[in-house]
N, C-alpha and C positions, 0 to 999 in steps of 0.2 A: 114061385112068386109071380103075382100077376103083373101085367104091364103097367098098370096104374101105380102100384107100389114102387116099382123100379123107377118110373118117371118121377115120382115124388122124392124118392131117396137120392137118386143120382142127378136127375135133370134139374130140379129146382135149385139145389146148391150151385150147380154149374152155371145156370142162368143168372143167379145172383152174383157170382164171381165175375162172370162176363160183363154184366151191367156195371159193376164196380170198376173193373179194369177200363172199360170204355169211358166212363165218367172221369176217371183219374187221368187217362191219356189226354182227354180234352182239356182238363183244367190245370195240367202241370205247367208251371211257369218256366221251367228250365228247358222246355222243348221249343224249337222254332216252329213256324207254321208248317213248313214242309215235313218235318219229322212228325208233328202231330197228325197231319193228314195221312202219312204212311201208316202210323199205328192204328188210326181209326179204320182205314181201308183194310188192313190186315185183320183186325178184329171183326169187321163186318163181312168180309168176303170169305175168309177161312176161319170161322169162329173158334174151333177147337185148337187148331195149330197156332192161330194168332194169339189165343189166350195163353196157351202153354208157353209160347215164346215170350210174351209180355211178362208173365209172372216170373220167369227165370231171369230175364235181362233188365227188368226195371230196377232203378236204384232204391235202396231202403230210404225210409223217411229221414234218417240221420244224414245220409249222403245228399238228399235233396236240400235239406236246410243248410248244409255246409257249402253248397255251391255259391260261388261269388255272384253278386248282382250283375246283370247285363249292363254294359255301358260304363262301369266303374273300373278304373285302372287298378292293377294289383297294388301299386304303391298307396293309392287312396284307401283301399280296403285294409291294408296293414296299419295305416295311420288311424283309421277309425277304430280298429281293434285295440290299438295302443291307448287311444283316448278312453275307450270303455274300460280297459284295465286300470287306468289312472283314476277313473271314477269309482272303481271297486266293483264293477259289474262282472269282471273276469278275475279269477285267480291267476297267478303266474303260469301254472300248468295249463289252465284253460286257454290262456293267451297263446302259449306255444302251440297247442293243438290247433287253434284257429289259424295261426300264421302258417303252420304246415299245410292245413287244408287249402288255404288261399294259394300257397306256392304250388301245391299239387295240381290245382285246376287252372293255373296260369298258362 
């Protein structure tokens, strides 16, 4: 295989994944400024190792959306979930999952 083919087959997808990881690290709302900076530096200074580490350690989308809002107390989050359950936005099972997620991250 020529170098160009290898570059296109291996390099282009890695570059795309690296760019995606960099953008995600910058735009994640669950990371503080210092942690964002650490991920951006890791991805920029040691791209292959930083990318591999980020892909393995980053939370899934479901875990990111279940994270509690910053600055809102645990009790307030549970009250809001109960209100949503009363309005019919959550089933009883979904409510229990939500409360467990809130308690887990408290």
